[in-house]
KEKOLMI-536149 format. One record per residue: residue number from 1; x, y, z of N, C-alpha, C, O in turn. Coordinates in Angstrom, 2 decimals. Example, Ala and Ser with C-alpha at 12.3 -4.5 7.8 and 13.67 -1.06 7.14 Angstrom:
PT    n      n.x      n.y      n.z     ca.x     ca.y     ca.z      c.x      c.y      c.z      o.x      o.y      o.z
PT    1    13.19    -5.69     7.80    12.30    -4.50     7.80    13.20    -3.30     7.80    14.24    -3.32     8.46
PT    2    12.85    -2.25     7.08    13.67    -1.06     7.14    12.90     0.03     7.87    13.41     1.14     8.04
This chain:
PT    n      n.x      n.y      n.z     ca.x     ca.y     ca.z      c.x      c.y      c.z      o.x      o.y      o.z
PT    1    53.24    64.98    13.93    54.59    64.88    13.43    55.29    66.20    13.71    54.76    67.26    13.38
PT    2    56.45    66.16    14.30    57.23    67.36    14.55    58.62    67.17    13.95    58.97    66.07    13.53
PT    3    59.39    68.23    13.91    60.74    68.19    13.37    61.73    68.57    14.44    61.42    69.33    15.36
PT    4    62.92    68.03    14.32    64.02    68.55    15.11    65.33    68.24    14.41    65.43    67.30    13.63
PT    5    66.32    69.06    14.70    67.68    68.81    14.25    68.51    68.75    15.52    68.44    69.65    16.36
PT    6    69.29    67.71    15.66    70.12    67.53    16.82    71.57    67.48    16.37    71.91    66.78    15.42
PT    7    72.40    68.23    17.06    73.83    68.22    16.76    74.54    67.66    17.97    74.51    68.26    19.05
PT    8    75.18    66.51    17.80    75.93    65.88    18.87    77.37    65.71    18.43    77.66    65.50    17.25
PT    9    78.26    65.81    19.38    79.66    65.57    19.08    79.90    64.08    19.26    79.86    63.58    20.38
PT   10    80.15    63.37    18.17    80.24    61.92    18.24    81.66    61.39    18.40    81.85    60.19    18.65
PT   11    82.66    62.24    18.28    84.02    61.76    18.40    84.85    62.75    19.20    85.72    63.43    18.64
PT   12    84.62    62.86    20.50    85.36    63.83    21.30    86.86    63.58    21.33    87.64    64.51    21.58
PT   13    87.29    62.34    21.09    88.72    62.05    21.07    89.45    62.81    19.99    90.57    63.27    20.21
PT   14    88.84    62.94    18.82    89.49    63.67    17.73    89.61    65.15    18.06    90.57    65.80    17.66
PT   15    88.63    65.67    18.79    88.70    67.07    19.19    89.87    67.26    20.15    90.63    68.23    20.02
PT   16    90.02    66.36    21.09    91.10    66.48    22.06    92.47    66.47    21.38    93.36    67.22    21.77
PT   17    92.63    65.64    20.37    93.90    65.58    19.66    94.17    66.88    18.90    95.31    67.34    18.85
PT   18    93.13    67.47    18.31    93.31    68.68    17.50    93.48    69.93    18.36    94.10    70.90    17.93
PT   19    92.93    69.92    19.56    92.93    71.12    20.38    93.69    70.92    21.69    93.22    71.30    22.76
PT   20    94.87    70.31    21.59    95.63    69.98    22.78    95.99    71.19    23.64    96.20    71.04    24.84
PT   21    96.05    72.37    23.07    96.47    73.55    23.82    95.44    73.99    24.86    95.79    74.72    25.79
PT   22    94.21    73.57    24.73    93.17    73.98    25.67    92.76    72.81    26.55    92.90    71.65    26.17
PT   23    92.25    73.13    27.73    91.76    72.03    28.55    90.42    71.55    28.00    89.80    72.24    27.19
PT   24    89.99    70.40    28.43    88.81    69.74    27.88    87.55    70.59    27.95    86.79    70.65    26.98
PT   25    87.33    71.24    29.06    86.12    72.04    29.22    86.13    73.23    28.28    85.10    73.57    27.69
PT   26    87.27    73.88    28.11    87.37    75.00    27.19    87.11    74.56    25.76    86.44    75.26    25.00
PT   27    87.62    73.40    25.38    87.43    72.87    24.02    85.95    72.64    23.75    85.41    73.11    22.74
PT   28    85.31    71.91    24.66    83.90    71.61    24.47    83.05    72.87    24.45    82.10    72.98    23.68
PT   29    83.41    73.82    25.29    82.68    75.08    25.36    82.77    75.84    24.04    81.77    76.36    23.55
PT   30    83.97    75.90    23.46    84.15    76.59    22.18    83.35    75.92    21.06    82.72    76.60    20.25
PT   31    83.38    74.61    21.04    82.63    73.88    20.01    81.14    74.12    20.17    80.45    74.43    19.20
PT   32    80.64    73.99    21.39    79.20    74.16    21.60    78.77    75.60    21.35    77.67    75.82    20.84
PT   33    79.58    76.58    21.69    79.24    77.97    21.40    79.13    78.18    19.89    78.24    78.88    19.42
PT   34    80.05    77.59    19.15    80.03    77.70    17.69    78.77    77.05    17.13    78.09    77.65    16.29
PT   35    78.45    75.86    17.57    77.25    75.15    17.09    76.00    75.92    17.50    75.09    76.10    16.69
PT   36    75.94    76.37    18.74    74.76    77.10    19.22    74.54    78.39    18.45    73.40    78.77    18.16
PT   37    75.62    79.07    18.11    75.50    80.29    17.31    74.88    79.98    15.96    74.00    80.71    15.49
PT   38    75.34    78.91    15.33    74.78    78.52    14.03    73.32    78.10    14.15    72.51    78.42    13.28
PT   39    72.97    77.39    15.22    71.57    77.00    15.39    70.69    78.22    15.65    69.54    78.24    15.20
PT   40    71.19    79.21    16.35    70.42    80.45    16.55    70.20    81.16    15.20    69.13    81.70    14.95
PT   41    71.24    81.15    14.36    71.08    81.72    13.01    70.01    80.96    12.23    69.17    81.56    11.56
PT   42    70.05    79.63    12.32    69.06    78.80    11.65    67.66    79.08    12.19    66.70    79.15    11.42
PT   43    67.54    79.24    13.48    66.25    79.58    14.10    65.69    80.86    13.48    64.52    80.91    13.10
PT   44    66.52    81.88    13.37    66.07    83.17    12.81    65.63    83.03    11.35    64.65    83.63    10.93
PT   45    66.37    82.23    10.59    66.01    82.01     9.18    64.65    81.32     9.09    63.77    81.77     8.35
PT   46    64.49    80.24     9.84    63.23    79.49     9.79    62.09    80.33    10.34    60.97    80.25     9.83
PT   47    62.34    81.10    11.37    61.30    81.96    11.95    60.72    82.91    10.89    59.52    83.19    10.88
PT   48    61.58    83.40    10.02    61.13    84.33     8.97    60.32    83.65     7.88    59.42    84.28     7.31
PT   49    60.60    82.38     7.59    59.96    81.72     6.44    58.88    80.71     6.82    58.18    80.21     5.94
PT   50    58.74    80.40     8.10    57.75    79.41     8.50    56.35    79.92     8.15    56.01    81.07     8.45
PT   51    55.53    79.08     7.52    54.17    79.51     7.19    53.37    79.83     8.46    53.40    79.08     9.44
PT   52    52.66    80.95     8.44    51.91    81.38     9.61    50.45    81.58     9.24    50.11    82.34     8.34
PT   53    49.60    80.87     9.97    48.16    81.10     9.86    47.67    81.65    11.20    47.07    82.73    11.26
PT   54    47.93    80.90    12.25    47.55    81.36    13.59    48.76    81.74    14.43    48.62    82.42    15.45
PT   55    49.94    81.31    14.01    51.17    81.57    14.76    51.54    80.45    15.72    52.59    80.51    16.36
PT   56    50.69    79.42    15.82    50.98    78.33    16.77    52.25    77.58    16.40    53.11    77.36    17.25
PT   57    52.38    77.19    15.13    53.55    76.40    14.74    54.84    77.19    15.02    55.81    76.63    15.51
PT   58    54.83    78.46    14.70    56.01    79.30    14.97    56.29    79.35    16.48    57.45    79.37    16.90
PT   59    55.24    79.36    17.28    55.43    79.45    18.73    56.02    78.17    19.32    56.51    78.18    20.45
PT   60    55.97    77.07    18.56    56.53    75.81    19.07    58.00    75.62    18.68    58.59    74.59    19.00
PT   61    58.58    76.59    18.00    60.01    76.52    17.65    60.85    76.82    18.88    60.50    77.68    19.69
PT   62    61.95    76.10    19.01    62.86    76.34    20.13    64.24    75.79    19.82    64.37    74.82    19.07
PT   63    65.24    76.40    20.39    66.60    75.86    20.38    66.85    75.39    21.81    66.77    76.16    22.75
PT   64    67.15    74.11    21.94    67.45    73.52    23.25    68.94    73.19    23.28    69.47    72.60    22.35
PT   65    69.58    73.57    24.36    71.01    73.31    24.46    71.32    72.48    25.70    70.65    72.58    26.73
PT   66    72.34    71.66    25.56    72.80    70.84    26.68    74.31    70.83    26.70    74.94    71.63    26.00
PT   67    74.90    69.95    27.48    76.36    69.90    27.60    77.03    69.49    26.30    78.03    70.10    25.90
PT   68    76.51    68.46    25.63    77.15    67.96    24.41    76.15    67.84    23.27    76.40    67.13    22.29
PT   69    75.02    68.54    23.40    74.00    68.42    22.37    73.21    69.72    22.29    72.94    70.37    23.30
PT   70    72.84    70.09    21.08    71.94    71.21    20.85    70.95    70.78    19.79    71.28    70.00    18.90
PT   71    69.73    71.28    19.90    68.75    70.92    18.90    67.80    72.08    18.63    67.49    72.88    19.52
PT   72    67.34    72.13    17.39    66.32    73.07    16.97    65.07    72.24    16.72    65.11    71.29    15.95
PT   73    63.97    72.59    17.38    62.76    71.80    17.25    61.58    72.67    16.84    61.50    73.85    17.18
PT   74    60.67    72.05    16.12    59.35    72.60    15.85    58.40    71.49    16.28    58.31    70.46    15.61
PT   75    57.70    71.69    17.38    56.95    70.59    17.98    55.47    70.56    17.61    54.75    69.68    18.07
PT   76    55.00    71.49    16.80    53.60    71.43    16.37    53.38    70.09    15.67    54.15    69.70    14.80
PT   77    52.31    69.39    16.06    52.06    68.05    15.51    51.94    68.05    14.00    52.27    67.05    13.36
PT   78    51.49    69.12    13.42    51.24    69.17    11.98    52.40    69.75    11.18    52.26    69.94     9.97
PT   79    53.52    70.04    11.81    54.66    70.66    11.12    55.12    69.84     9.91    55.41    70.40     8.86
PT   80    55.17    68.53    10.06    55.60    67.67     8.96    54.65    67.72     7.78    55.08    67.65     6.63
PT   81    53.37    67.84     8.05    52.39    67.93     6.97    52.51    69.25     6.21    52.31    69.30     5.00
PT   82    52.83    70.32     6.94    53.06    71.61     6.27    54.32    71.53     5.42    54.33    71.98     4.28
PT   83    55.37    70.95     5.98    56.65    70.84     5.27    56.54    69.98     4.01    57.01    70.38     2.95
PT   84    55.93    68.82     4.14    55.90    67.85     3.04    54.62    67.90     2.21    54.58    67.38     1.09
PT   85    53.57    68.51     2.75    52.30    68.54     2.04    51.48    67.29     2.31    51.97    66.33     2.90
PT   86    50.24    67.32     1.87    49.35    66.16     1.99    48.66    65.98     0.65    48.91    66.71    -0.30
PT   87    47.80    65.02     0.60    47.08    64.77    -0.64    46.26    65.99    -1.06    46.14    66.29    -2.24
PT   88    45.69    66.68    -0.08    44.84    67.82    -0.40    45.50    69.18    -0.30    44.90    70.18    -0.68
PT   89    46.72    69.24     0.20    47.42    70.52     0.38    48.85    70.43    -0.13    49.54    69.43     0.08
PT   90    49.27    71.48    -0.80    50.63    71.48    -1.33    51.65    71.69    -0.20    51.32    72.24     0.86
PT   91    52.86    71.26    -0.45    53.95    71.41     0.52    54.34    72.88     0.64    54.32    73.63    -0.33
PT   92    54.68    73.26     1.86    55.19    74.61     2.12    56.48    74.47     2.92    56.51    74.75     4.12
PT   93    57.55    74.03     2.23    58.80    73.72     2.94    59.38    74.94     3.66    59.46    76.03     3.10
PT   94    59.78    74.72     4.88    60.38    75.79     5.68    61.56    75.28     6.50    62.39    76.08     6.93
PT   95    61.65    73.98     6.73    62.61    73.43     7.69    63.78    72.70     7.04    64.92    73.12     7.18
PT   96    63.50    71.62     6.35    64.56    70.72     5.88    65.56    71.37     4.94    66.76    71.16     5.10
PT   97    65.10    72.15     3.98    66.03    72.81     3.05    66.98    73.74     3.80    68.17    73.80     3.50
PT   98    66.44    74.47     4.77    67.28    75.38     5.56    68.25    74.62     6.45    69.38    75.08     6.66
PT   99    67.84    73.48     6.97    68.73    72.66     7.79    69.90    72.14     6.96    71.04    72.17     7.40
PT  100    69.60    71.67     5.76    70.66    71.15     4.88    71.66    72.25     4.56    72.87    72.02     4.57
PT  101    71.17    73.45     4.27    72.09    74.56     3.99    72.95    74.91     5.20    74.14    75.17     5.07
PT  102    72.34    74.91     6.37    73.08    75.28     7.58    74.05    74.19     8.00    75.07    74.48     8.63
PT  103    73.77    72.94     7.67    74.66    71.85     8.02    76.07    72.11     7.49    77.05    71.91     8.21
PT  104    76.16    72.55     6.26    77.46    72.86     5.66    78.14    73.99     6.42    79.34    73.93     6.68
PT  105    77.38    75.01     6.78    77.96    76.13     7.52    78.47    75.70     8.90    79.51    76.18     9.35
PT  106    77.75    74.78     9.55    78.19    74.29    10.86    79.50    73.52    10.71    80.42    73.71    11.51
PT  107    79.58    72.67     9.71    80.81    71.89     9.48    81.99    72.83     9.21    83.06    72.64     9.78
PT  108    81.79    73.81     8.37    82.85    74.77     8.04    83.27    75.54     9.30    84.46    75.74     9.53
PT  109    82.31    75.98    10.09    82.63    76.76    11.30    83.42    75.92    12.31    84.37    76.43    12.91
PT  110    83.05    74.66    12.50    83.76    73.81    13.45    85.17    73.48    12.92    86.13    73.50    13.69
PT  111    85.27    73.19    11.63    86.61    72.96    11.05    87.50    74.18    11.19    88.68    74.07    11.51
PT  112    86.92    75.33    10.94    87.67    76.58    11.06    88.16    76.77    12.50    89.28    77.22    12.73
PT  113    87.32    76.41    13.45    87.69    76.49    14.86    88.88    75.57    15.14    89.85    75.98    15.78
PT  114    88.81    74.32    14.66    89.91    73.38    14.84    91.21    73.95    14.29    92.26    73.89    14.94
PT  115    91.15    74.50    13.10    92.36    74.99    12.44    92.94    76.22    13.13    94.15    76.40    13.16
PT  116    92.09    77.06    13.69    92.57    78.30    14.31    93.20    78.06    15.68    93.92    78.92    16.18
PT  117    92.95    76.91    16.28    93.45    76.65    17.64    94.60    75.65    17.64    95.16    75.38    18.70
PT  118    94.96    75.10    16.52    96.01    74.07    16.44    97.09    74.24    17.47    98.03    73.45    17.52
């Protein structure tokens, strides 16, 4: 079991209406830079708190970026068991709580971007 958070822009039409002053590529670039910056911040937060025994799980963390999508992944097969715990081991949450906190920051940052470029 691994974790990932994916951020996709699901309504590009609304962005175009709000950011008419810029061309399409500039708009998308600004949005993705904002999202990528927040995901890099999230990566650093999780990197500091991820439980480490051998360092393997930490080494499987990555931020992957694309044209309209960015994701933060932890691909160690056992990441979910560490996060949620098992019958014999207590949970050691490191991912989901931080993702939920950062989700709000991403929304605020993108809204702020929309408002500043009107």
